C-alpha positions as CSV (number, residue, x, y, z in Angstrom):
1,M,27.7,-66.6,153.8
2,S,25.0,-65.3,156.0
3,T,21.6,-64.6,154.5
4,A,21.7,-60.9,155.5
5,V,24.9,-60.5,153.4
6,S,23.6,-62.5,150.5
7,R,20.4,-60.4,150.3
8,K,22.5,-57.3,149.8
9,L,24.5,-58.7,146.9
10,S,23.2,-58.3,143.3
11,T,22.7,-61.3,141.1
12,M,25.9,-60.4,139.3
13,E,27.9,-60.4,142.5
14,K,26.2,-63.6,143.9
15,Y,27.2,-65.6,140.8
16,L,30.5,-63.9,139.9
17,T,32.4,-67.1,139.9
18,A,29.9,-68.7,137.5
19,W,30.0,-65.7,135.2
20,I,33.8,-65.9,135.1
21,L,33.8,-69.6,134.4
22,L,31.2,-69.1,131.6
23,A,33.4,-66.3,130.1
24,M,36.4,-68.6,130.2
25,V,34.5,-71.5,128.6
26,F,33.1,-69.1,125.9
27,G,36.6,-67.7,125.1
28,V,38.2,-71.2,124.9
29,S,35.2,-72.4,122.7
30,V,35.6,-69.4,120.3
31,G,39.3,-70.0,120.1
32,Y,38.7,-73.7,119.3
33,L,35.8,-73.3,116.9
34,A,37.1,-70.2,115.1
35,P,41.0,-70.1,115.2
36,S,40.9,-67.0,113.0
37,V,39.5,-65.0,115.9
38,A,42.6,-65.9,118.0
39,Q,44.9,-64.8,115.1
40,F,43.0,-61.5,114.8
41,I,43.4,-60.8,118.5
42,A,47.0,-61.8,118.4
43,G,47.4,-59.2,115.5
44,L,46.3,-56.5,117.9
45,Q,49.7,-56.3,119.4
46,V,52.1,-53.3,119.5
47,G,55.6,-54.6,120.2
48,T,55.2,-57.0,123.1
49,T,52.0,-55.3,124.4
50,S,48.6,-56.8,123.7
51,V,46.3,-53.9,123.2
52,P,43.1,-55.7,124.3
53,I,44.8,-56.9,127.5
54,A,46.1,-53.4,128.1
55,I,42.7,-51.8,127.7
56,G,41.1,-54.4,129.9
57,L,43.7,-53.8,132.6
58,I,43.2,-50.0,132.5
59,L,39.4,-50.5,132.7
60,M,39.9,-52.8,135.7
61,M,42.5,-50.7,137.6
62,Y,41.1,-47.2,136.9
63,P,38.3,-47.2,139.5
64,P,40.5,-48.4,142.5
65,L,43.3,-46.0,141.5
66,A,41.0,-43.1,141.1
67,K,39.1,-43.9,144.3
68,V,35.8,-44.1,142.3
69,R,32.6,-44.3,144.3
70,Y,31.0,-47.3,142.6
71,E,27.5,-46.3,143.5
72,E,27.9,-43.2,141.3
73,S,29.6,-44.8,138.4
74,G,26.4,-45.0,136.3
75,R,26.0,-41.3,136.5
76,I,29.6,-40.7,135.2
77,F,29.0,-42.9,132.2
78,E,25.9,-40.8,131.2
79,N,28.1,-37.7,130.9
80,K,30.6,-38.4,128.1
81,K,32.4,-35.1,128.6
82,L,33.0,-35.8,132.3
83,L,34.2,-39.3,131.5
84,G,36.6,-38.1,128.9
85,L,38.0,-35.4,131.2
86,S,38.5,-37.8,134.1
87,L,40.4,-40.2,131.8
88,L,42.7,-37.4,130.6
89,K,43.5,-36.1,134.1
C-alpha cells in the first residue's frame, strides 16, 4: 500500500483486519467463559432465523442497497425522524 493511500485511511480502516480478529477472539472467549451467553443468543431465534444475525445483516447491507453517501451518514444518525423514515421506505 502506498503511503499516500495509507494517509487517507482512518485508524479504523487501517487496522480493520486486527479489529475483526479481536472481535472474533472476544466472541469465542465470551462463549467459552460464559456459556449462558451463547444459550441466551441462541434463544433469540424465530423459527430458523437468528434475530441478531438478521439485524446485523440488515445493518451491513442497508447502506450499499440504499446507495448511502458514507460521508453524510453521521448527519443522518443525528436526525432520528429522518433515520426512521428512511428505514420504512
